[in-house]
Jmol script that loads the backbone (N, CA, C; Angstrom):
load data "model"
ATOM      1  N   MET A   1     -29.812  30.759 -44.426  1.00  0.00           N
ATOM      2  CA  MET A   1     -30.046  30.370 -43.043  1.00  0.00           C
ATOM      3  C   MET A   1     -28.838  29.602 -42.520  1.00  0.00           C
ATOM      4  N   LYS A   2     -28.498  29.847 -41.275  1.00  0.00           N
ATOM      5  CA  LYS A   2     -27.370  29.179 -40.643  1.00  0.00           C
ATOM      6  C   LYS A   2     -27.834  27.857 -40.027  1.00  0.00           C
ATOM      7  N   THR A   3     -26.985  26.855 -40.110  1.00  0.00           N
ATOM      8  CA  THR A   3     -27.260  25.561 -39.498  1.00  0.00           C
ATOM      9  C   THR A   3     -26.363  25.409 -38.281  1.00  0.00           C
ATOM     10  N   ILE A   4     -26.939  24.984 -37.162  1.00  0.00           N
ATOM     11  CA  ILE A   4     -26.199  24.797 -35.918  1.00  0.00           C
ATOM     12  C   ILE A   4     -26.133  23.305 -35.608  1.00  0.00           C
ATOM     13  N   ASN A   5     -24.934  22.833 -35.301  1.00  0.00           N
ATOM     14  CA  ASN A   5     -24.731  21.441 -34.910  1.00  0.00           C
ATOM     15  C   ASN A   5     -24.015  21.439 -33.558  1.00  0.00           C
ATOM     16  N   ILE A   6     -24.730  21.088 -32.492  1.00  0.00           N
ATOM     17  CA  ILE A   6     -24.135  21.072 -31.157  1.00  0.00           C
ATOM     18  C   ILE A   6     -23.248  19.848 -31.028  1.00  0.00           C
ATOM     19  N   LEU A   7     -21.986  20.078 -30.683  1.00  0.00           N
ATOM     20  CA  LEU A   7     -21.004  19.007 -30.553  1.00  0.00           C
ATOM     21  C   LEU A   7     -20.885  18.499 -29.123  1.00  0.00           C
ATOM     22  N   GLU A   8     -20.959  19.434 -28.160  1.00  0.00           N
ATOM     23  CA  GLU A   8     -20.777  19.060 -26.760  1.00  0.00           C
ATOM     24  C   GLU A   8     -21.435  20.089 -25.857  1.00  0.00           C
ATOM     25  N   THR A   9     -22.007  19.621 -24.768  1.00  0.00           N
ATOM     26  CA  THR A   9     -22.565  20.491 -23.740  1.00  0.00           C
ATOM     27  C   THR A   9     -22.010  20.044 -22.397  1.00  0.00           C
ATOM     28  N   ALA A  10     -21.388  20.964 -21.673  1.00  0.00           N
ATOM     29  CA  ALA A  10     -20.834  20.668 -20.356  1.00  0.00           C
ATOM     30  C   ALA A  10     -21.470  21.595 -19.327  1.00  0.00           C
ATOM     31  N   ILE A  11     -21.816  21.057 -18.175  1.00  0.00           N
ATOM     32  CA  ILE A  11     -22.372  21.868 -17.092  1.00  0.00           C
ATOM     33  C   ILE A  11     -21.215  22.420 -16.273  1.00  0.00           C
ATOM     34  N   LEU A  12     -21.128  23.751 -16.224  1.00  0.00           N
ATOM     35  CA  LEU A  12     -20.077  24.426 -15.463  1.00  0.00           C
ATOM     36  C   LEU A  12     -20.516  24.737 -14.040  1.00  0.00           C
ATOM     37  N   SER A  13     -21.817  24.979 -13.866  1.00  0.00           N
ATOM     38  CA  SER A  13     -22.362  25.298 -12.547  1.00  0.00           C
ATOM     39  C   SER A  13     -23.832  24.927 -12.528  1.00  0.00           C
ATOM     40  N   ASP A  14     -24.266  24.393 -11.411  1.00  0.00           N
ATOM     41  CA  ASP A  14     -25.686  24.066 -11.232  1.00  0.00           C
ATOM     42  C   ASP A  14     -26.120  24.615  -9.877  1.00  0.00           C
ATOM     43  N   ASN A  15     -25.788  25.899  -9.659  1.00  0.00           N
ATOM     44  CA  ASN A  15     -26.041  26.535  -8.384  1.00  0.00           C
ATOM     45  C   ASN A  15     -27.400  27.224  -8.407  1.00  0.00           C
ATOM     46  N   TRP A  16     -27.426  28.512  -8.679  1.00  0.00           N
ATOM     47  CA  TRP A  16     -28.694  29.259  -8.715  1.00  0.00           C
ATOM     48  C   TRP A  16     -29.467  28.917  -9.979  1.00  0.00           C
ATOM     49  N   TYR A  17     -28.770  28.950 -11.117  1.00  0.00           N
ATOM     50  CA  TYR A  17     -29.281  28.486 -12.400  1.00  0.00           C
ATOM     51  C   TYR A  17     -28.215  27.591 -12.996  1.00  0.00           C
ATOM     52  N   THR A  18     -28.498  26.948 -14.103  1.00  0.00           N
ATOM     53  CA  THR A  18     -27.524  26.064 -14.725  1.00  0.00           C
ATOM     54  C   THR A  18     -26.702  26.834 -15.752  1.00  0.00           C
ATOM     55  N   LEU A  19     -25.384  26.811 -15.575  1.00  0.00           N
ATOM     56  CA  LEU A  19     -24.470  27.434 -16.523  1.00  0.00           C
ATOM     57  C   LEU A  19     -23.854  26.331 -17.368  1.00  0.00           C
ATOM     58  N   LYS A  20     -24.067  26.435 -18.683  1.00  0.00           N
ATOM     59  CA  LYS A  20     -23.568  25.416 -19.608  1.00  0.00           C
ATOM     60  C   LYS A  20     -22.523  26.017 -20.534  1.00  0.00           C
ATOM     61  N   LYS A  21     -21.542  25.200 -20.892  1.00  0.00           N
ATOM     62  CA  LYS A  21     -20.579  25.548 -21.934  1.00  0.00           C
ATOM     63  C   LYS A  21     -20.948  24.691 -23.141  1.00  0.00           C
ATOM     64  N   ILE A  22     -21.249  25.347 -24.240  1.00  0.00           N
ATOM     65  CA  ILE A  22     -21.726  24.657 -25.435  1.00  0.00           C
ATOM     66  C   ILE A  22     -20.709  24.832 -26.552  1.00  0.00           C
ATOM     67  N   THR A  23     -20.275  23.719 -27.112  1.00  0.00           N
ATOM     68  CA  THR A  23     -19.378  23.718 -28.263  1.00  0.00           C
ATOM     69  C   THR A  23     -20.223  23.320 -29.469  1.00  0.00           C
ATOM     70  N   TYR A  24     -20.152  24.114 -30.521  1.00  0.00           N
ATOM     71  CA  TYR A  24     -20.994  23.850 -31.685  1.00  0.00           C
ATOM     72  C   TYR A  24     -20.300  24.268 -32.975  1.00  0.00           C
ATOM     73  N   GLU A  25     -20.825  23.753 -34.053  1.00  0.00           N
ATOM     74  CA  GLU A  25     -20.411  24.181 -35.383  1.00  0.00           C
ATOM     75  C   GLU A  25     -21.566  24.933 -36.009  1.00  0.00           C
ATOM     76  N   MET A  26     -21.238  26.015 -36.678  1.00  0.00           N
ATOM     77  CA  MET A  26     -22.250  26.806 -37.357  1.00  0.00           C
ATOM     78  C   MET A  26     -21.883  26.862 -38.833  1.00  0.00           C
ATOM     79  N   THR A  27     -22.822  26.446 -39.671  1.00  0.00           N
ATOM     80  CA  THR A  27     -22.621  26.502 -41.114  1.00  0.00           C
ATOM     81  C   THR A  27     -23.356  27.722 -41.638  1.00  0.00           C
ATOM     82  N   GLY A  28     -22.616  28.643 -42.221  1.00  0.00           N
ATOM     83  CA  GLY A  28     -23.202  29.866 -42.743  1.00  0.00           C
ATOM     84  C   GLY A  28     -23.862  29.646 -44.093  1.00  0.00           C
ATOM     85  N   SER A  29     -24.530  30.659 -44.585  1.00  0.00           N
ATOM     86  CA  SER A  29     -25.223  30.567 -45.871  1.00  0.00           C
ATOM     87  C   SER A  29     -24.251  30.352 -47.027  1.00  0.00           C
ATOM     88  N   ASP A  30     -22.970  30.682 -46.816  1.00  0.00           N
ATOM     89  CA  ASP A  30     -21.956  30.459 -47.850  1.00  0.00           C
ATOM     90  C   ASP A  30     -21.352  29.060 -47.777  1.00  0.00           C
ATOM     91  N   GLY A  31     -21.800  28.249 -46.806  1.00  0.00           N
ATOM     92  CA  GLY A  31     -21.305  26.885 -46.657  1.00  0.00           C
ATOM     93  C   GLY A  31     -20.106  26.744 -45.736  1.00  0.00           C
ATOM     94  N   ALA A  32     -19.541  27.842 -45.285  1.00  0.00           N
ATOM     95  CA  ALA A  32     -18.383  27.792 -44.388  1.00  0.00           C
ATOM     96  C   ALA A  32     -18.816  27.314 -43.005  1.00  0.00           C
ATOM     97  N   VAL A  33     -18.026  26.406 -42.439  1.00  0.00           N
ATOM     98  CA  VAL A  33     -18.304  25.857 -41.113  1.00  0.00           C
ATOM     99  C   VAL A  33     -17.330  26.470 -40.113  1.00  0.00           C
ATOM    100  N   VAL A  34     -17.883  27.012 -39.028  1.00  0.00           N
ATOM    101  CA  VAL A  34     -17.076  27.633 -37.981  1.00  0.00           C
ATOM    102  C   VAL A  34     -17.401  26.941 -36.661  1.00  0.00           C
ATOM    103  N   LYS A  35     -16.365  26.528 -35.937  1.00  0.00           N
ATOM    104  CA  LYS A  35     -16.545  25.920 -34.624  1.00  0.00           C
ATOM    105  C   LYS A  35     -16.429  27.020 -33.569  1.00  0.00           C
ATOM    106  N   GLN A  36     -17.397  27.045 -32.644  1.00  0.00           N
ATOM    107  CA  GLN A  36     -17.403  28.072 -31.603  1.00  0.00           C
ATOM    108  C   GLN A  36     -17.782  27.463 -30.264  1.00  0.00           C
ATOM    109  N   GLU A  37     -17.449  28.188 -29.183  1.00  0.00           N
ATOM    110  CA  GLU A  37     -17.858  27.821 -27.831  1.00  0.00           C
ATOM    111  C   GLU A  37     -18.525  29.029 -27.192  1.00  0.00           C
ATOM    112  N   ARG A  38     -19.586  28.780 -26.478  1.00  0.00           N
ATOM    113  CA  ARG A  38     -20.276  29.840 -25.754  1.00  0.00           C
ATOM    114  C   ARG A  38     -20.745  29.298 -24.413  1.00  0.00           C
ATOM    115  N   GLU A  39     -20.832  30.197 -23.430  1.00  0.00           N
ATOM    116  CA  GLU A  39     -21.420  29.860 -22.137  1.00  0.00           C
ATOM    117  C   GLU A  39     -22.807  30.486 -22.084  1.00  0.00           C
ATOM    118  N   ALA A  40     -23.750  29.731 -21.553  1.00  0.00           N
ATOM    119  CA  ALA A  40     -25.125  30.221 -21.491  1.00  0.00           C
ATOM    120  C   ALA A  40     -25.788  29.739 -20.213  1.00  0.00           C
ATOM    121  N   TYR A  41     -26.479  30.662 -19.543  1.00  0.00           N
ATOM    122  CA  TYR A  41     -27.276  30.292 -18.381  1.00  0.00           C
ATOM    123  C   TYR A  41     -28.617  29.767 -18.851  1.00  0.00           C
ATOM    124  N   ASP A  42     -29.035  28.663 -18.277  1.00  0.00           N
ATOM    125  CA  ASP A  42     -30.378  28.140 -18.520  1.00  0.00           C
ATOM    126  C   ASP A  42     -31.206  28.492 -17.305  1.00  0.00           C
ATOM    127  N   ARG A  43     -32.051  29.486 -17.462  1.00  0.00           N
ATOM    128  CA  ARG A  43     -32.886  29.945 -16.352  1.00  0.00           C
ATOM    129  C   ARG A  43     -34.308  29.432 -16.472  1.00  0.00           C
ATOM    130  N   GLY A  44     -34.586  28.691 -17.533  1.00  0.00           N
ATOM    131  CA  GLY A  44     -35.948  28.240 -17.775  1.00  0.00           C
ATOM    132  C   GLY A  44     -36.678  29.253 -18.640  1.00  0.00           C
ATOM    133  N   ASN A  45     -37.922  28.972 -18.936  1.00  0.00           N
ATOM    134  CA  ASN A  45     -38.722  29.858 -19.781  1.00  0.00           C
ATOM    135  C   ASN A  45     -39.341  30.979 -18.961  1.00  0.00           C
ATOM    136  N   GLY A  46     -39.583  32.084 -19.614  1.00  0.00           N
ATOM    137  CA  GLY A  46     -40.151  33.235 -18.929  1.00  0.00           C
ATOM    138  C   GLY A  46     -41.168  33.953 -19.787  1.00  0.00           C
ATOM    139  N   ALA A  47     -41.751  34.966 -19.206  1.00  0.00           N
ATOM    140  CA  ALA A  47     -42.727  35.803 -19.901  1.00  0.00           C
ATOM    141  C   ALA A  47     -42.462  37.252 -19.524  1.00  0.00           C
ATOM    142  N   THR A  48     -42.798  38.148 -20.438  1.00  0.00           N
ATOM    143  CA  THR A  48     -42.652  39.579 -20.176  1.00  0.00           C
ATOM    144  C   THR A  48     -43.846  40.316 -20.757  1.00  0.00           C
ATOM    145  N   ILE A  49     -44.064  41.517 -20.267  1.00  0.00           N
ATOM    146  CA  ILE A  49     -45.171  42.332 -20.754  1.00  0.00           C
ATOM    147  C   ILE A  49     -44.724  43.789 -20.771  1.00  0.00           C
ATOM    148  N   LEU A  50     -45.127  44.504 -21.781  1.00  0.00           N
ATOM    149  CA  LEU A  50     -44.904  45.944 -21.829  1.00  0.00           C
ATOM    150  C   LEU A  50     -46.244  46.589 -21.534  1.00  0.00           C
ATOM    151  N   LEU A  51     -46.381  47.081 -20.300  1.00  0.00           N
ATOM    152  CA  LEU A  51     -47.641  47.683 -19.857  1.00  0.00           C
ATOM    153  C   LEU A  51     -47.773  49.089 -20.429  1.00  0.00           C
ATOM    154  N   TYR A  52     -48.940  49.393 -20.967  1.00  0.00           N
ATOM    155  CA  TYR A  52     -49.192  50.701 -21.561  1.00  0.00           C
ATOM    156  C   TYR A  52     -50.292  51.405 -20.778  1.00  0.00           C
ATOM    157  N   ASN A  53     -50.020  52.630 -20.344  1.00  0.00           N
ATOM    158  CA  ASN A  53     -50.999  53.440 -19.631  1.00  0.00           C
ATOM    159  C   ASN A  53     -51.671  54.356 -20.657  1.00  0.00           C
ATOM    160  N   LYS A  54     -52.899  54.007 -21.041  1.00  0.00           N
ATOM    161  CA  LYS A  54     -53.628  54.774 -22.067  1.00  0.00           C
ATOM    162  C   LYS A  54     -53.873  56.215 -21.634  1.00  0.00           C
ATOM    163  N   GLU A  55     -54.191  56.391 -20.352  1.00  0.00           N
ATOM    164  CA  GLU A  55     -54.526  57.721 -19.841  1.00  0.00           C
ATOM    165  C   GLU A  55     -53.352  58.694 -19.989  1.00  0.00           C
ATOM    166  N   HIS A  56     -52.147  58.224 -19.707  1.00  0.00           N
ATOM    167  CA  HIS A  56     -50.979  59.091 -19.760  1.00  0.00           C
ATOM    168  C   HIS A  56     -50.165  58.932 -21.041  1.00  0.00           C
ATOM    169  N   GLY A  57     -50.490  57.923 -21.840  1.00  0.00           N
ATOM    170  CA  GLY A  57     -49.725  57.678 -23.059  1.00  0.00           C
ATOM    171  C   GLY A  57     -48.289  57.263 -22.775  1.00  0.00           C
ATOM    172  N   THR A  58     -48.098  56.496 -21.689  1.00  0.00           N
ATOM    173  CA  THR A  58     -46.759  56.075 -21.280  1.00  0.00           C
ATOM    174  C   THR A  58     -46.727  54.566 -21.074  1.00  0.00           C
ATOM    175  N   VAL A  59     -45.522  54.035 -20.927  1.00  0.00           N
ATOM    176  CA  VAL A  59     -45.371  52.628 -20.561  1.00  0.00           C
ATOM    177  C   VAL A  59     -44.994  52.553 -19.085  1.00  0.00           C
ATOM    178  N   VAL A  60     -45.286  51.415 -18.470  1.00  0.00           N
ATOM    179  CA  VAL A  60     -44.981  51.193 -17.061  1.00  0.00           C
ATOM    180  C   VAL A  60     -43.796  50.238 -16.995  1.00  0.00           C
ATOM    181  N   LEU A  61     -42.709  50.689 -16.381  1.00  0.00           N
ATOM    182  CA  LEU A  61     -41.505  49.878 -16.239  1.00  0.00           C
ATOM    183  C   LEU A  61     -41.206  49.663 -14.766  1.00  0.00           C
ATOM    184  N   THR A  62     -40.301  48.742 -14.472  1.00  0.00           N
ATOM    185  CA  THR A  62     -39.908  48.483 -13.087  1.00  0.00           C
ATOM    186  C   THR A  62     -38.431  48.814 -12.913  1.00  0.00           C
ATOM    187  N   ARG A  63     -38.028  49.016 -11.689  1.00  0.00           N
ATOM    188  CA  ARG A  63     -36.620  49.255 -11.368  1.00  0.00           C
ATOM    189  C   ARG A  63     -36.204  48.140 -10.405  1.00  0.00           C
ATOM    190  N   GLN A  64     -35.204  47.342 -10.821  1.00  0.00           N
ATOM    191  CA  GLN A  64     -34.814  46.195 -10.016  1.00  0.00           C
ATOM    192  C   GLN A  64     -33.292  46.090  -9.897  1.00  0.00           C
ATOM    193  N   PHE A  65     -32.859  45.577  -8.755  1.00  0.00           N
ATOM    194  CA  PHE A  65     -31.433  45.360  -8.521  1.00  0.00           C
ATOM    195  C   PHE A  65     -30.966  44.145  -9.320  1.00  0.00           C
ATOM    196  N   ARG A  66     -29.833  44.296 -10.017  1.00  0.00           N
ATOM    197  CA  ARG A  66     -29.217  43.203 -10.772  1.00  0.00           C
ATOM    198  C   ARG A  66     -27.725  43.179 -10.451  1.00  0.00           C
ATOM    199  N   MET A  67     -27.264  42.091  -9.853  1.00  0.00           N
ATOM    200  CA  MET A  67     -25.871  41.961  -9.441  1.00  0.00           C
ATOM    201  C   MET A  67     -24.880  42.187 -10.582  1.00  0.00           C
ATOM    202  N   PRO A  68     -25.076  41.620 -11.784  1.00  0.00           N
ATOM    203  CA  PRO A  68     -24.072  41.834 -12.837  1.00  0.00           C
ATOM    204  C   PRO A  68     -23.828  43.310 -13.159  1.00  0.00           C
ATOM    205  N   THR A  69     -24.870  44.119 -13.185  1.00  0.00           N
ATOM    206  CA  THR A  69     -24.668  45.531 -13.481  1.00  0.00           C
ATOM    207  C   THR A  69     -23.989  46.242 -12.304  1.00  0.00           C
ATOM    208  N   TYR A  70     -24.260  45.796 -11.081  1.00  0.00           N
ATOM    209  CA  TYR A  70     -23.609  46.373  -9.908  1.00  0.00           C
ATOM    210  C   TYR A  70     -22.099  46.120  -9.938  1.00  0.00           C
ATOM    211  N   ILE A  71     -21.691  44.876 -10.220  1.00  0.00           N
ATOM    212  CA  ILE A  71     -20.263  44.578 -10.210  1.00  0.00           C
ATOM    213  C   ILE A  71     -19.547  45.132 -11.441  1.00  0.00           C
ATOM    214  N   ASN A  72     -20.303  45.605 -12.432  1.00  0.00           N
ATOM    215  CA  ASN A  72     -19.710  46.247 -13.607  1.00  0.00           C
ATOM    216  C   ASN A  72     -19.709  47.767 -13.497  1.00  0.00           C
ATOM    217  N   GLY A  73     -19.949  48.296 -12.280  1.00  0.00           N
ATOM    218  CA  GLY A  73     -19.784  49.721 -12.073  1.00  0.00           C
ATOM    219  C   GLY A  73     -21.044  50.541 -11.898  1.00  0.00           C
ATOM    220  N   ASN A  74     -22.219  49.952 -12.022  1.00  0.00           N
ATOM    221  CA  ASN A  74     -23.452  50.689 -11.756  1.00  0.00           C
ATOM    222  C   ASN A  74     -23.577  50.818 -10.239  1.00  0.00           C
ATOM    223  N   GLU A  75     -23.434  52.028  -9.724  1.00  0.00           N
ATOM    224  CA  GLU A  75     -23.364  52.253  -8.280  1.00  0.00           C
ATOM    225  C   GLU A  75     -24.560  51.709  -7.505  1.00  0.00           C
ATOM    226  N   THR A  76     -25.742  51.748  -8.088  1.00  0.00           N
ATOM    227  CA  THR A  76     -26.926  51.246  -7.390  1.00  0.00           C
ATOM    228  C   THR A  76     -27.256  49.813  -7.773  1.00  0.00           C
ATOM    229  N   GLY A  77     -26.794  49.373  -8.919  1.00  0.00           N
ATOM    230  CA  GLY A  77     -27.141  48.038  -9.411  1.00  0.00           C
ATOM    231  C   GLY A  77     -28.552  47.951  -9.941  1.00  0.00           C
ATOM    232  N   LEU A  78     -29.232  49.097 -10.039  1.00  0.00           N
ATOM    233  CA  LEU A  78     -30.625  49.085 -10.498  1.00  0.00           C
ATOM    234  C   LEU A  78     -30.705  49.203 -12.016  1.00  0.00           C
ATOM    235  N   LEU A  79     -31.613  48.421 -12.589  1.00  0.00           N
ATOM    236  CA  LEU A  79     -31.925  48.504 -14.017  1.00  0.00           C
ATOM    237  C   LEU A  79     -33.391  48.838 -14.173  1.00  0.00           C
ATOM    238  N   ILE A  80     -33.714  49.536 -15.236  1.00  0.00           N
ATOM    239  CA  ILE A  80     -35.105  49.819 -15.581  1.00  0.00           C
ATOM    240  C   ILE A  80     -35.504  48.784 -16.622  1.00  0.00           C
ATOM    241  N   GLU A  81     -36.597  48.050 -16.325  1.00  0.00           N
ATOM    242  CA  GLU A  81     -36.961  46.895 -17.136  1.00  0.00           C
ATOM    243  C   GLU A  81     -38.458  46.811 -17.363  1.00  0.00           C
ATOM    244  N   CYS A  82     -38.819  45.990 -18.347  1.00  0.00           N
ATOM    245  CA  CYS A  82     -40.207  45.555 -18.491  1.00  0.00           C
ATOM    246  C   CYS A  82     -40.486  44.557 -17.380  1.00  0.00           C
ATOM    247  N   CYS A  83     -41.713  44.465 -16.972  1.00  0.00           N
ATOM    248  CA  CYS A  83     -42.137  43.477 -15.998  1.00  0.00           C
ATOM    249  C   CYS A  83     -41.965  42.085 -16.622  1.00  0.00           C
ATOM    250  N   ALA A  84     -41.344  41.166 -15.879  1.00  0.00           N
ATOM    251  CA  ALA A  84     -41.086  39.828 -16.408  1.00  0.00           C
ATOM    252  C   ALA A  84     -40.896  38.839 -15.273  1.00  0.00           C
ATOM    253  N   GLY A  85     -40.970  37.557 -15.608  1.00  0.00           N
ATOM    254  CA  GLY A  85     -40.724  36.527 -14.610  1.00  0.00           C
ATOM    255  C   GLY A  85     -40.590  35.154 -15.228  1.00  0.00           C
ATOM    256  N   LEU A  86     -40.071  34.229 -14.433  1.00  0.00           N
ATOM    257  CA  LEU A  86     -39.932  32.848 -14.878  1.00  0.00           C
ATOM    258  C   LEU A  86     -41.272  32.132 -14.767  1.00  0.00           C
ATOM    259  N   LEU A  87     -41.528  31.234 -15.716  1.00  0.00           N
ATOM    260  CA  LEU A  87     -42.812  30.544 -15.751  1.00  0.00           C
ATOM    261  C   LEU A  87     -43.017  29.614 -14.568  1.00  0.00           C
ATOM    262  N   ASP A  88     -41.946  29.006 -14.061  1.00  0.00           N
ATOM    263  CA  ASP A  88     -42.071  27.984 -13.022  1.00  0.00           C
ATOM    264  C   ASP A  88     -43.055  26.932 -13.533  1.00  0.00           C
ATOM    265  N   GLU A  89     -44.153  26.719 -12.846  1.00  0.00           N
ATOM    266  CA  GLU A  89     -45.147  25.727 -13.290  1.00  0.00           C
ATOM    267  C   GLU A  89     -46.345  26.380 -13.980  1.00  0.00           C
ATOM    268  N   ASP A  90     -46.336  27.703 -14.118  1.00  0.00           N
ATOM    269  CA  ASP A  90     -47.456  28.426 -14.721  1.00  0.00           C
ATOM    270  C   ASP A  90     -47.351  28.453 -16.239  1.00  0.00           C
ATOM    271  N   ASN A  91     -48.476  28.784 -16.873  1.00  0.00           N
ATOM    272  CA  ASN A  91     -48.399  29.125 -18.288  1.00  0.00           C
ATOM    273  C   ASN A  91     -48.022  30.604 -18.369  1.00  0.00           C
ATOM    274  N   ALA A  92     -47.713  31.081 -19.558  1.00  0.00           N
ATOM    275  CA  ALA A  92     -47.201  32.447 -19.714  1.00  0.00           C
ATOM    276  C   ALA A  92     -48.179  33.498 -19.190  1.00  0.00           C
ATOM    277  N   GLU A  93     -49.474  33.337 -19.453  1.00  0.00           N
ATOM    278  CA  GLU A  93     -50.456  34.340 -19.023  1.00  0.00           C
ATOM    279  C   GLU A  93     -50.561  34.395 -17.496  1.00  0.00           C
ATOM    280  N   GLU A  94     -50.598  33.234 -16.842  1.00  0.00           N
ATOM    281  CA  GLU A  94     -50.659  33.212 -15.373  1.00  0.00           C
ATOM    282  C   GLU A  94     -49.394  33.821 -14.775  1.00  0.00           C
ATOM    283  N   CYS A  95     -48.261  33.492 -15.359  1.00  0.00           N
ATOM    284  CA  CYS A  95     -46.976  34.020 -14.884  1.00  0.00           C
ATOM    285  C   CYS A  95     -46.952  35.537 -14.953  1.00  0.00           C
ATOM    286  N   ILE A  96     -47.315  36.087 -16.091  1.00  0.00           N
ATOM    287  CA  ILE A  96     -47.178  37.532 -16.257  1.00  0.00           C
ATOM    288  C   ILE A  96     -48.214  38.287 -15.429  1.00  0.00           C
ATOM    289  N   ARG A  97     -49.370  37.697 -15.199  1.00  0.00           N
ATOM    290  CA  ARG A  97     -50.340  38.322 -14.290  1.00  0.00           C
ATOM    291  C   ARG A  97     -49.755  38.401 -12.877  1.00  0.00           C
ATOM    292  N   ARG A  98     -49.153  37.299 -12.410  1.00  0.00           N
ATOM    293  CA  ARG A  98     -48.542  37.256 -11.077  1.00  0.00           C
ATOM    294  C   ARG A  98     -47.407  38.266 -10.972  1.00  0.00           C
ATOM    295  N   GLU A  99     -46.513  38.270 -11.950  1.00  0.00           N
ATOM    296  CA  GLU A  99     -45.371  39.173 -11.917  1.00  0.00           C
ATOM    297  C   GLU A  99     -45.799  40.627 -12.019  1.00  0.00           C
ATOM    298  N   THR A 100     -46.799  40.925 -12.814  1.00  0.00           N
ATOM    299  CA  THR A 100     -47.285  42.297 -12.954  1.00  0.00           C
ATOM    300  C   THR A 100     -47.779  42.815 -11.608  1.00  0.00           C
ATOM    301  N   MET A 101     -48.534  41.979 -10.895  1.00  0.00           N
ATOM    302  CA  MET A 101     -49.043  42.380  -9.578  1.00  0.00           C
ATOM    303  C   MET A 101     -47.874  42.571  -8.589  1.00  0.00           C
ATOM    304  N   GLU A 102     -46.949  41.623  -8.569  1.00  0.00           N
ATOM    305  CA  GLU A 102     -45.824  41.691  -7.629  1.00  0.00           C
ATOM    306  C   GLU A 102     -44.925  42.908  -7.900  1.00  0.00           C
ATOM    307  N   GLU A 103     -44.638  43.166  -9.166  1.00  0.00           N
ATOM    308  CA  GLU A 103     -43.645  44.185  -9.504  1.00  0.00           C
ATOM    309  C   GLU A 103     -44.215  45.580  -9.681  1.00  0.00           C
ATOM    310  N   THR A 104     -45.493  45.694 -10.059  1.00  0.00           N
ATOM    311  CA  THR A 104     -46.042  47.018 -10.343  1.00  0.00           C
ATOM    312  C   THR A 104     -47.288  47.361  -9.557  1.00  0.00           C
ATOM    313  N   GLY A 105     -47.960  46.361  -9.018  1.00  0.00           N
ATOM    314  CA  GLY A 105     -49.206  46.604  -8.309  1.00  0.00           C
ATOM    315  C   GLY A 105     -50.428  46.667  -9.229  1.00  0.00           C
ATOM    316  N   TYR A 106     -50.218  46.569 -10.524  1.00  0.00           N
ATOM    317  CA  TYR A 106     -51.362  46.574 -11.457  1.00  0.00           C
ATOM    318  C   TYR A 106     -51.930  45.188 -11.613  1.00  0.00           C
TER     319      TYR A 106
END
end "model"
wireframe off; spacefill off
backbone 0.3
color backbone group
């Protein structure tokens, strides 16, 4: 098992979501310690569901616009995804019920 030791966390942006730069050391199973830096968005906790249609033997997915895929060359910016959403103040079950209705109508 790898051990992670966070050395520093810096906030790079606190606009739409919080973008953090994290400097850490990771100790591998062989005992070697490697120092690394990564950037990570903190969007909060979320929930997702893979809806299954028993009658048709299929899953129900959504198609949504995502800016990162658009600026990376996807002409429409649309991705096919599982229904999901941020928890906000809800618990996971309440969140996914709300998102399922909003995104799929089920």
